[in-house]
C-alpha positions in Angstrom: -11.6 13.2 9.0 -11.7 9.4 9.0 -13.2 7.7 12.0 -10.7 5.9 14.1 -11.4 2.3 14.7 -11.0 0.5 18.0 -8.4 -2.2 18.4 -11.3 -4.8 18.5 -12.5 -3.5 15.1 -9.0 -3.9 13.6 -9.1 -7.7 14.2 -11.2 -10.0 12.0 -13.7 -12.1 13.9 -13.7 -15.9 13.4 -16.9 -15.5 11.4 -15.3 -13.0 9.1 -12.4 -15.3 8.4 -14.7 -18.2 7.7 -16.9 -16.1 5.5 -13.8 -14.8 3.5 -12.5 -18.3 3.0 -15.9 -19.5 1.9 -16.2 -16.6 -0.7 -12.7 -17.4 -2.0 -13.5 -21.1 -2.2 -16.7 -20.5 -4.1 -15.1 -17.9 -6.5 -17.5 -15.2 -5.3 -14.7 -12.8 -4.2 -12.9 -11.0 -7.0 -10.0 -8.6 -7.2 -9.0 -5.8 -9.5 -6.8 -6.7 -12.5 -6.1 -3.1 -13.5 -7.4 -4.0 -17.0 -10.5 -2.6 -18.6 -12.9 -4.0 -21.2 -13.5 -2.3 -24.6 -16.5 -0.6 -22.9 -14.2 0.8 -20.2 -15.5 -1.5 -17.4 -13.0 -3.0 -14.9 -12.3 -6.7 -15.6 -12.4 -8.5 -12.2 -10.4 -11.6 -11.6 -11.8 -14.6 -9.7 -9.4 -16.6 -7.5 -7.2 -19.2 -9.1 -8.0 -22.9 -8.6 -5.0 -23.1 -6.3 -6.3 -20.3 -4.1 -9.7 -21.8 -4.0 -8.3 -25.2 -3.1 -6.2 -23.6 -0.3 -9.3 -21.9 1.1 -11.2 -25.2 0.9 -8.3 -27.0 2.7 -8.3 -24.4 5.5 -12.1 -24.7 5.9 -11.8 -28.5 5.9 -9.2 -28.3 8.6 -11.3 -25.9 10.6 -14.2 -28.4 10.5 -12.0 -31.4 11.2 -12.7 -33.1 7.8 -9.1 -34.3 7.5 -8.5 -35.5 11.0 -8.3 -39.0 12.2 -11.3 -38.3 14.4 -14.8 -38.7 13.0 -16.2 -35.1 13.4 -19.9 -35.7 12.9 -20.4 -39.4 13.3 -20.2 -40.0 9.6 -18.3 -42.9 8.2 -15.0 -41.8 6.6 -16.0 -43.1 3.2 -19.1 -40.8 3.3 -16.9 -37.8 4.3 -14.5 -38.6 1.5 -17.3 -38.8 -1.1 -18.7 -35.4 0.1 -15.2 -33.8 -0.2 -14.7 -35.3 -3.7 -18.1 -34.1 -4.8 -17.4 -30.6 -3.4 -14.1 -30.5 -5.3 -15.7 -31.6 -8.5 -18.3 -28.9 -8.1 -15.7 -26.3 -7.3 -13.7 -27.2 -10.4 -16.8 -27.3 -12.6 -16.5 -31.0 -13.5 
């Protein structure tokens, strides 16, 4: 018989949510495609660029990267350069 979870265990913690978005953004999380290779192994599918970008956007919003406020005392130009570099790295450019 399966162990019953408590209500608190049914709800993701903020850390779990951030970890999941980070894994999606980095392409570390895969999902089943239902297809198999010639050797019979499952072919995993990494998130699409649009899904990775959405995860990056949500993380950026969480950390205040897109707000008018300066979140960490960094000049806006420096923040913009860091975001552009992260997006280039994410897209493999």
